[in-house]
Backbone as CSV, one residue per row, in Angstrom:
resi,resn,N_x,N_y,N_z,CA_x,CA_y,CA_z,C_x,C_y,C_z
1,UNK,0.796,-1.220,-0.028,-0.016,-0.053,-0.029,0.811,1.229,-0.041
2,UNK,1.999,1.306,0.690,2.862,2.402,0.744,3.306,2.863,-0.683
3,UNK,3.596,1.953,-1.448,4.077,2.298,-2.813,2.938,2.944,-3.614
4,UNK,1.758,2.306,-3.431,0.588,2.890,-4.224,0.241,4.309,-3.734
5,UNK,0.351,4.542,-2.434,0.117,5.909,-1.917,1.180,6.911,-2.429
6,UNK,2.495,6.449,-2.347,3.557,7.326,-2.831,3.392,7.615,-4.418
7,UNK,2.988,6.658,-5.068,2.737,6.731,-6.538,1.625,7.794,-6.809
8,UNK,0.569,7.729,-6.063,-0.648,8.586,-6.205,-0.173,10.015,-5.832
9,UNK,0.592,10.199,-4.775,1.102,11.502,-4.406,2.018,12.078,-5.596
10,UNK,2.786,11.304,-6.115,3.632,11.713,-7.240,2.830,12.053,-8.405
11,UNK,1.766,11.280,-8.754,0.927,11.554,-9.788,0.258,12.934,-9.592
12,UNK,-0.223,13.178,-8.315,-0.877,14.488,-7.974,0.093,15.610,-8.218
13,UNK,1.342,15.445,-7.748,2.359,16.442,-7.943,2.651,16.723,-9.413
14,UNK,2.620,15.557,-10.253,2.850,15.713,-11.597,1.727,16.510,-12.307
15,UNK,0.491,16.126,-11.844,-0.710,16.793,-12.365,-0.660,18.298,-12.069
16,UNK,-0.228,18.653,-10.879,-0.065,20.043,-10.450,0.865,20.762,-11.332
17,UNK,2.028,20.185,-11.559,3.094,20.670,-12.447,2.555,20.855,-13.784
18,UNK,1.782,19.870,-14.290,1.217,19.930,-15.637,0.170,21.125,-15.780
19,UNK,-0.606,21.297,-14.723,-1.608,22.413,-14.735,-0.960,23.709,-14.702
20,UNK,0.130,23.793,-13.909,0.862,25.084,-13.849,1.463,25.414,-15.208
21,UNK,2.077,24.422,-15.849,2.683,24.642,-17.194,1.621,25.081,-18.196
22,UNK,0.499,24.438,-18.146,-0.605,24.752,-19.012,-1.111,26.174,-18.794
23,UNK,-1.128,26.501,-17.516,-1.527,27.992,-17.170,-0.608,28.942,-17.726
24,UNK,0.688,28.571,-17.582,1.753,29.500,-18.081,1.636,29.709,-19.582
25,UNK,1.535,28.578,-20.225,1.433,28.561,-21.689,0.168,29.360,-22.104
26,UNK,-0.888,29.176,-21.467,-2.144,29.892,-21.721,-1.962,31.427,-21.536
27,UNK,-1.301,31.714,-20.406,-1.108,33.119,-20.128,-0.152,33.809,-21.126
28,UNK,0.836,32.994,-21.575,1.794,33.505,-22.581,0.978,33.842,-23.921
29,UNK,0.099,32.915,-24.277,-0.673,33.189,-25.491,-1.546,34.463,-25.308
30,UNK,-2.184,34.596,-24.142,-3.003,35.735,-23.900,-2.113,37.057,-23.880
31,UNK,-0.951,36.970,-23.275,-0.012,38.156,-23.288,0.468,38.512,-24.668
32,UNK,0.678,37.496,-25.467,1.087,37.833,-26.849,0.012,38.624,-27.569
33,UNK,-1.272,38.091,-27.430,-2.397,38.741,-28.083,-2.458,40.217,-27.509
34,UNK,-2.350,40.414,-26.256,-2.444,41.754,-25.717,-1.352,42.616,-26.166
35,UNK,-0.135,42.054,-26.342,0.950,42.875,-26.930,0.643,43.338,-28.361
36,UNK,0.061,42.365,-29.103,-0.260,42.750,-30.529,-1.365,43.887,-30.488
37,UNK,-2.314,43.725,-29.677,-3.379,44.690,-29.532,-2.809,46.084,-29.183
38,UNK,-1.874,46.112,-28.147,-1.244,47.320,-27.736,-0.269,47.871,-28.719
39,UNK,0.354,46.982,-29.487,1.212,47.566,-30.521,0.346,48.266,-31.671
40,UNK,-0.796,47.661,-32.024,-1.642,48.205,-33.031,-2.182,49.636,-32.448
41,UNK,-2.591,49.635,-31.167,-3.117,50.940,-30.669,-2.022,51.941,-30.719
42,UNK,-0.757,51.535,-30.364,0.339,52.460,-30.438,0.578,53.015,-31.864
43,UNK,0.533,52.199,-32.796,0.608,52.571,-34.232,-0.405,53.539,-34.597
44,UNK,-1.653,53.251,-34.172,-2.777,54.115,-34.483,-2.512,55.548,-33.821
45,UNK,-2.129,55.521,-32.539,-1.929,56.778,-31.864,-0.758,57.509,-32.517
46,UNK,0.232,56.879,-32.916,1.439,57.615,-33.552,0.948,58.187,-34.893
47,UNK,0.075,57.452,-35.620,-0.367,58.050,-36.838,-1.278,59.212,-36.591
48,UNK,-2.111,59.129,-35.476,-2.956,60.199,-35.112,-2.114,61.440,-34.713
49,UNK,-1.047,61.232,-33.903,-0.147,62.302,-33.487,0.514,62.927,-34.662
50,UNK,0.824,62.087,-35.683,1.532,62.678,-36.832,0.552,63.614,-37.577
51,UNK,-0.641,63.107,-37.708,-1.686,63.982,-38.421,-1.979,65.222,-37.610
52,UNK,-2.011,65.131,-36.327,-2.259,66.358,-35.486,-1.105,67.305,-35.602
53,UNK,0.137,66.741,-35.569,1.265,67.664,-35.805,1.277,68.355,-37.143
54,UNK,0.793,67.617,-38.197,0.671,68.321,-39.509,-0.351,69.349,-39.425
55,UNK,-1.425,69.103,-38.830,-2.598,70.219,-38.634,-2.024,71.433,-37.903
56,UNK,-1.243,71.100,-36.823,-0.691,72.137,-35.995,0.257,72.985,-36.827
57,UNK,0.998,72.370,-37.581,2.033,73.029,-38.405,1.314,74.014,-39.399
58,UNK,0.167,73.439,-40.024,-0.588,74.218,-40.983,-1.255,75.320,-40.311
59,UNK,-1.796,75.145,-39.137,-2.412,76.251,-38.343,-1.370,77.294,-37.962
60,UNK,-0.151,76.969,-37.606,0.808,77.890,-37.293,1.179,78.703,-38.502
61,UNK,1.324,78.064,-39.699,1.600,78.800,-40.815,0.463,79.774,-41.226
62,UNK,-0.802,79.340,-41.006,-1.940,80.194,-41.348,-1.996,81.385,-40.331
63,UNK,-1.658,81.153,-39.004,-1.550,82.122,-38.017,-0.561,83.243,-38.398
64,UNK,0.636,82.728,-38.887,1.680,83.688,-39.214,1.301,84.475,-40.504
65,UNK,0.604,83.797,-41.388,0.083,84.559,-42.566,-0.886,85.634,-42.200
66,UNK,-1.822,85.254,-41.307,-2.831,86.240,-40.856,-2.220,87.363,-40.088
67,UNK,-1.155,87.077,-39.330,-0.428,88.087,-38.419,0.225,89.052,-39.490
68,UNK,0.885,88.512,-40.524,1.579,89.361,-41.499,0.583,90.238,-42.239
69,UNK,-0.610,89.698,-42.636,-1.575,90.510,-43.231,-2.220,91.572,-42.340
70,UNK,-2.345,91.226,-41.066,-2.860,92.281,-40.002,-1.767,93.351,-39.920
71,UNK,-0.514,92.998,-39.720,0.511,93.999,-39.658,0.575,94.853,-40.903
72,UNK,0.372,94.294,-42.080,0.370,95.090,-43.292,-0.788,96.034,-43.320
73,UNK,-1.981,95.606,-42.813,-3.112,96.538,-42.764,-2.936,97.640,-41.698
74,UNK,-2.272,97.251,-40.531,-2.053,98.282,-39.632,-1.107,99.323,-40.177
75,UNK,-0.101,98.875,-40.887,0.822,99.809,-41.477,0.107,100.746,-42.493
76,UNK,-0.778,100.185,-43.237,-1.576,101.040,-44.138,-2.340,102.098,-43.404
77,UNK,-3.005,101.598,-42.285,-3.724,102.552,-41.483,-2.875,103.601,-40.844
78,UNK,-1.777,103.207,-40.422,-0.708,104.213,-39.921,-0.393,105.223,-41.057
79,UNK,-0.140,104.752,-42.278,0.194,105.565,-43.314,-0.943,106.581,-43.649
80,UNK,-2.208,106.070,-43.532,-3.306,107.055,-43.728,-3.364,108.018,-42.664
81,UNK,-3.143,107.698,-41.505,-3.091,108.675,-40.416,-2.082,109.677,-40.584
82,UNK,-0.903,109.301,-41.055,0.265,110.232,-41.265,-0.102,111.145,-42.363
83,UNK,-0.833,110.708,-43.372,-1.113,111.469,-44.483,-2.062,112.615,-44.174
84,UNK,-2.863,112.516,-43.139,-3.775,113.492,-42.774,-3.133,114.663,-42.221
């Protein structure tokens, strides 16, 4: 009986080890999927950031253009006031 009991204990330990390994393998698969999802999200955010940076650059250029036009108009107004 002692050998049978020892064998059953060893089988239980082996089953525990097998379950742990299966759990680790399963978690590794889950984490790989999560990594792929996060990498895709990062790519999307980087593309969004690039687009927003382009828009910001265009808006800065437009602001500078408007500022130059306003300065030009103010100069014209100053010239009119001096001509009086």
